[in-house]
N, C-alpha and C positions, 0 to 999 in steps of 0.2 A: 827449483834450487832446491842447491846443497849449500845447507847451514857452515858456517863460517864460522865454529864456535875452538877456541882453543884449548886444548886441554890443560894446556900450563897456566894461562889464563883462570880455567875451570879452578884447578888447583890450588892457587895462590889465594884465588875471592874464598872457598871453603877450605882454608884451612888456616885462614888469618880471621875471616869473619861468622865461619859457620857454631852455632852454637843447636845442641840433642834439641831442646825444642823451638830452634826456629830463630831468626837474627832479620828481626824485617829494618828494609831499606826500605826507601821511600823513591820513586823517579820524581823529583819536586814538578818539573814539566808540565806530565799528563794526570800528576795526582796517582798513584798507578805503585801498588806497593810489592816485594817481592822478599820471600822466604829463604835464608838461606843457610842450609845444613849440614856438618860432617862434609858428608857424602854424597849430594847433591841441592839444587838450587830451583822452586817453583815460581814461576816466571807470572806476575798477573796481568791481566787483562783489565780495559774497561768495556770487554764489551758486553752487550747485553745478557749473554748465557753465562758470563763470569767465568768463561773458559783460562784455567792454567797448563801452563806447561810444568810438566817437573824431568828436568835434564841431569844425568849419573854417568859417569864413565865404567869402563871396565877396561881395563889396560888402556890402552891406545883409542876404544871403540867408543863414538856418542852415544849415549842413548834418549830419546825424547820420549814422550809421554804425555795427552791432552785427556784434561778431565772439562766437561762443562756440564751445567748443568740440563738433568733430564727432559727437564719442562719448564722456562721460565718463567710460565701462567701462572705455576702449578702451585698453593702453598706446601710449605713443608719439601722441596721440590730436594731430587739427593743429585749430587756428582757423582759420573759415571767418566767411565770411558769414553773417549773420542775421539772418529779419527782426524792426523791431519791431513789441512787443505794450500792448498798453494797462499793464500792468504793467512795462515797461519803460518806456514813458515817463514812468510812476510813480516809478521810481527813477529815471530821469537825472533828475527834477528836484529830488527832494532831494539828492540827491552833487552834481548842482550846487549849488542854495542852499547848505550847506552848503559846501562847499568857500569861494566866496565869502562867505558868514559868518567862518567861519573867518581870511582872507586878511585881512581887513578890521579885524576884529580885532587880529590881530600887528600887523598898522603901525600901529594907534593906540597901543597897546601902546608897539611900539617908539621912534614920537612921542612920547611920553608922556617920555621919557629916564629914570627912575624908577620902580618899579613901589610904593613902598612908601611912599607916600599910599594909593593903591586897598588899598593889603593892609591897613593900618588902617583904612579905611572895612569892608571885611570883620569883622575880629578886633568890630567895635561889632555887626555883626549876628551873629555864632556866640557870645561871650563877654557875661557881663555885664558894664555899664561897668567896674565896677576892673576886673576882667580884663582888661579889652580896653587898657584905659592904660598897664597892668603889663609886657603884651606887645608894643606898641604900640615902651615904650620899650626893651627888648630890642631891636630890630630895626637895623639896624645901619643910618647915614647913605642908604646906596644900596644899594637894591638892584635887582637888576642886571634889566631886562622884559624875559622871557625865563619862561615857565611852569616851565622843571625849574627856576630858581634860584628862584622865587614860592614852586612847589611844597615845596622842602627849605627854607626858610623856615614856612611855615604846617605844613607835618606835625609841625616840631619845639615847637608853639605847639599843635596838638591835642594832640601825647606826654605835654606839657608840662602839660595842664587832665586830662590823664588821659581824653581822648575821641577816641581814633585807634586804630582795629585793624587789624591786615595780616594776608589771610590769599587763597587762593586759592577763585575761586568756587567751584570744590565741595564747598570745604567748609561754606561757607553755611546749607547741607539740614541740616549736622551740629553738628561741632566748632566751622565758623565762630558757630551760634549761640551758645554757650558767651562767647566772646571775647567777642561784644557785648553779652554781659549785665554783664561786666566795665565797661564806658562810663560814665564818672561820671551823665551825663543819668537813663541807665538807674538809678543804685544810689541814686540821688538820691531816685529815685521809689517805689522799692522793686519795681522790673519787672521779672520774669522771662521773657523769651522761652520757647520752646517749639519742639521743632523740629518738622518733620515729620511726623503720622501716614505711614501706610505709603500708602493712599488717596491724601494728599496729595499725598506724594514723587512718586508712579507722573505724578499728571495735575502737578507741577512742570518733572519729566524729559521728559516729553511733548510740551511747550508750542514753538510753534517760538522764543521766545528766553526760555533757560536763565534768564539774571542777570537776566532784569526778573522773570522768573514768582518767580522766589526770593526775590527782596527788595518785589516787592508783599506774596508771602505771611508776611516779615517786619516789613513797617509795616500791614499790616491787627490786625495781634496792638497794633498804635501809635495807632490810631484814636483815639481818648478821652483820649487822653494831649497830645495836640498837642507832639508828636515823631518824627519821621520818622529812619531810618539812609539815609546818602545813600553812594553810591559814590562815588570823587572822588580828583581826580589828574592828572600834568598827559599823561596815558591811561588806557585803562579794556581792562582785560587781564586774561592770565588769574590771575596776582596785585595782588590790588588792596586797596587803603587803605577803609577803611569810617570812620565819624564817624556822630553825631548830633544835630540839629538841631533844633530849635523851630521848630514852623508858626504859632503864635500871633503874632498881630501881622503878617501877611507876611512874616515874619524867612525861611522857607525863599524866596520869594519874592527879596527883595531879595540873598540870599548866591545865589539863582544868577545873578542878573545880574551879579552884580563876580566870582563863578566866570570867566564869559564874557568878563568884562573885563578878564582877567588870564589868557587864553585857557586853564586848565584845563577838565576836562572833568568831567560828573556822571551819575549814573542814580539815582532813588533813586523 
């Protein structure tokens, strides 16, 4: 495949954020860190061999160098140059696209000067109109355009409406299910989510992406109700917040769009 990495995007990112000793930027969805320098970008991965991709341009020509552990099972193994595979190119493209999107979203949020209006619009897609208006009235006049500040306000609103559960991902196949059953949208519909049977659990833990497999298992039980369990927050981490969102009338799609605008991350 041909990498689609814009020299203009690269120049903007390195000139704006690059530091001599590196400027770390976290991919909050994948919990992967990238380093930005004045003349190069090092893209991290969560591969077992800790592969990284070093990008730089000479004129308009992109150069990519991959480095990976020489032996993942050896103590004090060294990072050595390695050949780029098709999988590496796909991984690099995905990580780069996410980095560019996250940076542009953060810049747009900062330029807004106040996250209150976008947060109020998000409330209209999550809550019924009367609740959304009441919760918006409780917002301070100024909401700092920062994902952690935004999340503090949103988490309080969800908690006060009985639509927030917090627990470790590993509990999602066990006690976490019981916590989800307490969420108001499920209570109103009389829905009781079931924990996975032994064979279903084995399928979940053997999946490449445990978090996605776990939440998929839960959401398959909600398909007929037009509801979806969503993991969300400023990051996707071991200890996670969950809420229940309606999928009717494209509400979930609109919620996702506004979460991205507020630089919050989600999984459903």
